[in-house]
N, C-alpha and C positions, 0 to 999 in steps of 0.2 A: 308440444305445446298443449295437447289435450290432457296429457298427464299432469303438467304443471297447473292447468286450470282446475283439475280435479281435487288438488290439494287444498286444505283449508287455508283461508287467507293469511292466517298467522304464520304459515309455513312458506309462503310465497315470497322468495328473495328477501326474507328476513323482515318484511314490512309488518308492522303492528305485531311484532314477536311477542311482546309482553301483554297479557290480558288487561282489560280496562280495570278490573277490580284491584289489580296490583297497584295501579296509579292512584286510585281512589283511596286504597288503604294507606299508601305512602304519604299522601297529602294529609290524611287524618292523623297519622302518626307524627308528622312534622308539626302539625297544630299543637298536638299534645306536648311535643318537645319544646315548642316556643313558650308555652305556659311553664314548663319546667325551667326554662332559662330565666323567665320572670321571677320564679320562686327562688332561684339560685342567687340572684342579685338583690333580692329583697333584704334591705338592711334591718328590718324588724324581725326577720326570721322567717324564711319561706317554708321550712319544715313545720313550724308552729301554725302558720296560716293554713297549710294543706291539712294537717291533722285536725285542727279546729273546725275546718269546713266539713271534713268527714264526720266528725262528731255531731255537727249540726244536722247533717243529712240522716244520721241515725237516731236523732232525737235526744242526744246527750248534750243538751245546752249548757249543763252545769260544767261538764268537763271541758267543753269549748271555751267557756268563759275563764276557767281556771288557767288553761293553756295561754290564752291572750294576755293574762295578768302576770305571767311568769311562773305559774305553778303548774300542777298536773304532771302529765307524763312527758317531761322535757327530753328524756332519753329517747323515747319513741319518735319524738319530733326530729331529732338528729338521725335516727335510723331512716326515717322517711326521706329526709333531705339527701342522705347518702344514695338511697335508691334512685331518687330523682337525678342526682348527678351522674350516676352510672348510666341511666337511660339516655340522658342528654349526650354524654360523652361517647357512648358506644352505638346504641340504637339510633340516636338522632343523626350522627354522622353518616351511618349506613343509609338511612332513609334519605338523606340529601342526595347522595350518589344515586340511589335507586330511582328516586323521582325524576331528577334531571336526565338520567340515561333513558328512562321510559319515555319521557316527553321527546327526547331526541330521536328515539326510534320511530316516532310517528311523523317525522319530517321527511322531506324529499331526500333521496340518497346523497345528492351533491351537497345539500345544506347540512345533512346529518354528519357527513364525513368531516366537515369543517368545524361543526359544533362540538362533537364528541371529545376531542382532545382537550378543549377548554373546560369541559365538564369535570374532567379528572384533575386537571392542574389548577383550575380556578379556585376551589376552596383552599388549596395549599398556598397560592399567591395571596389570597385574601388574608389568611391567617399570618403569613409573613409580613404583609403590609400593616396589619393591626399590631402584632406583637413584636415586630422587629424594626421595620422602616419607620413607622410613626414614632415609637419611643426614641429611636436614634435621632430623628429630626428634632423632637422635643427636647432631648437632652442638649443638643448643640444650641438651640435657642435659649434654653434656661441658663446656659453658661454665660450669656451675655446680659443676664438680668439680675437685679438686686432682689431683696426680699419683697419689695412692692411691685415687681415686674417691670421696672424701668430699665432701659438699656444702659449698660455700664461695662467698662473694661477692667474694673477693679478685681473681679474674679480671676482674670487671667494674669494679673499682676503678681499673684502669689507664686507663680512658677519661677520668679527671679529671687525669691527668698531663700536663705540658706537651708532651712529644713526641707523645702520642696526640691531644691537642687540636689540634696543628699539622697532624696527618694528616687529621683530621676537617675542619679548615678547608680544607685543599687539596682534598679531595673536594668540598666544597660549591662552591668556586670553579671547579673542573673542570665540575661539573654546570651552573652558571649560564653560564659563558663558552662552553663548547663547544656546549651545547645551543642557546643563543641564536644563537651565531655560525653554526652549521651550518644551522639551520633558516632564520635570516634570510637568509644568503647563498644558500641553495638557492631560497628564494622569490623573491629579486630576480633571480637568474639565470634562473629558469623564466619569470618574467614578461617579462624583456628578450629572451630568446632566442625567446620565442613570436612575436616581431614581425620577426625577421630572416630573410633569404633562405636562408642556409646553416645552418638551424637544427640539423639532424641532425649536420653536421660539428662545429659549435661545442659541441654537447652531449657529444660524444665525448671532448674534451679535459678536460671537467669530470668526467665519469663514469669515465674510465679509472683514476684513482687508487684507486677502490674495489676494483679487482681485485688491488691490492697488499696483502700482509699487513701487519699492524701493525709487525712487526719490520723487514720490508723497507723500509716507508716511513720508519721511524726511522733506518735506516742511510742512506737518501737525504738526509734532512734534516740528519743529523750532518755530511755533506759540505758541505751549505749553511752550517752553523753553524761549520765547522772554523776553528781559529785557529792561526796561526803566530807565532813571535816577530816583533816589529817590523822587524827586520833582514832577514827573509826574505820572499819573495813569498807572498801570501795566495791559496791555491787555493780557500778557502771562498768561495762566491759573495757572502754577506752581508758578510763582512769585507773582501773585495775592493772592494766598493762603498763600505763605510764608511771604509776607509783612503784610498781615492781622493778622498774629501772632506776629507782632511787630519786624520783622527781616528786614534787608536790602536786596534789590534785588540781585540775583546772576546770573551771565552769565552761566547758566548750560550747554549750548552747547560748550562753548569755554574756560572754566577754567579747567585747568588740576589739579587733576586727575578726578574730577566729570564728566568731558565730556565724559570719556570712558563708564561708565555705562549708561549715558544718551543716547549715540548712540546705545549701545547694546540693550537698552529697545525697540528701534524701530524695530529691527529685531525679538526680542522675541515676540513682539506684532503681527507681521506678521506671524511668523511660528507657533505660538501656535495654530491657527486655523487648519492648516495642520496636526499637531500632534493629536489634538482632534478628528478630523474626522477619521483617520486611526485607532487610538486606540479605539475609540468608537465602530467602526465596529468589531474590534477584541474582545472587551469585550462582545458584543452581540452574538458573535459566540461561547462563552463558553457554554458548555452544562448545561442546567438547572438541569438535574439529578445529575451532579457532585456537584453543589452548594448545592443542597437539601441534598445530602449524607454528605457533610461537615457540614451542620447545624444540621442534626440528630446526628452526632458524637460530637456535643457540641461546635464546633468552633465558635468563635465570628466573627462578620463582618469584623473586623480588620484582624483577622487571615485568613479569607477566601480570603481577597483582597490580602494580601502579600504572603500567602502560597499556594493559588489555582489559583487565577485569573492571578497574575503576572507571574508565571511559564508558564501557558498556553498560554499567549500572548507574550512570550519572543521574538519570531520570528518577530512579528510586531513592538515591542519596538526597536529591533536591526535595523530593516528597517528604521524606522523613525529617529533614532539616526544618522545612517550613512548619510541619505539624508540631514538632517539639518546640520551635520558637514561638508559635502562637500560644501553646499551653504555658510556656515560661513567662511570656509577657503578662499573662492574666494570673500569675501565681498570687495566691491569697492564703490558702489553708495552712500551708507549712509555717509561714511567718506568724500568722495569727495564733496558731496552736502552740508555737514555741515560746514567743515572748509578747505577742501583740504589737510588735513594732516599736518597742520602747528602748531598745538597745542599739540604736543607730542602724537598725536592719530593716526599717520599714520600706515598703514598696507602694507603688501607685494604687493598687487595689486595696491594700490595707487602709491607707490614708483616705481613699474615697469612702470606704465604709465608715471610718471614724467621722469624717466630715458630715456624712448623711445622717447617721443614726446615733452619733454621740454629741456632736457639736450642732446638729440640725441646721447646717449651712448647705442648702440645696445647690447654691451657685458654684461654690467651690467643688462640691462632689460632681456636678455636671462637667466642670472644667477637666477634672482628672478622668472621668469617663470618656470625654472627648479625646483626651491625649491618648488613652489606651486604644480607642477606635482608630485614630489616625495612625498610630504605630503598627496596628495589626494589618491595616490596608495594604501597604507594599508587600508584606509577606503573602497575603492572600492572592494578590496580583501575580506574584512570582509563581505561586503554586498553580494557578489557572493556566499561565502560559506554559508551564512544564507539562500539564495534563494535555494541552493541545498539541504540544511537540510530540509527545508519546503517542497520541492518537493518530498523528500524521505518519508516524514511522511504519 
């Protein structure tokens, strides 16, 4: 006890472990960050206001007036605003946690232990509420309003029209074909590559497309599907092979209905690598003793794969399937980059974008966003249940 009392108070049981000047400095930094937030949301130009104020303090009233009137060093005003944004986004967030944790350290141990977890998850929950929950609720409400904000069901009536039924049909086709194709190919490749000598090298070729953006992958495949008049050489790989067999060139990416599988193939090409990596790790996690016991019981390799390996990696298969399904439901980039959805290949996300930014019909766009949200919910619930099941094992 005598030794403990001889220690400085800041080192006794962690109480008041952070100096008071740190708390004061953090509060001052937060005040500065608050002014930075005000500058960022200033519609008249926060960078201009800050730089003009600095000019006034330096006695350069002429330069300050020129800035406020739209002249002067507008470039430097943008630089100032960028610096403020970096301060608010990086230093400001760090100061929030520092200040709150410093205050919590000065509470009684029991109260401190109850408060500290909320300090770290509180800002994340707040941001989720502001940028996810609130917009989601606002979108659902907006789907039941007309342009004047009056309640109506007319926006939802569009889902029964032919064009929108076609869009919903396309989304269902995308969901079934791409999810089954990606997960199925990923599982087959993972199982086959698990037995070859150059496994890592082979996996690189399958996984590499995942590093390409959806738009970039679409551009690559548009070259593969490229079509030239019959009298000209075909530089598109698919048409080069097709015409070499004596056929006429086909506009694979724009001719309905073959454009649908052509576009789906792009996403399958990208997602197969993801499925392969996850499922390959799951297969390697299967106990060798279990496999050897099955072989001793006379099971064939086919029976071992479908009767032993598949059930044991079921959790990983569900995880991959739900992840790919969510990405497929939200598909936008490939369709938009290929045709813009004008060749009977439009999907919900593309039409939602068109309703919002081309037709300026917020109500219809909100309906389609709500449809996507509702469609993703069951998949997310299935994924969460799978995670809980795996955690309990």
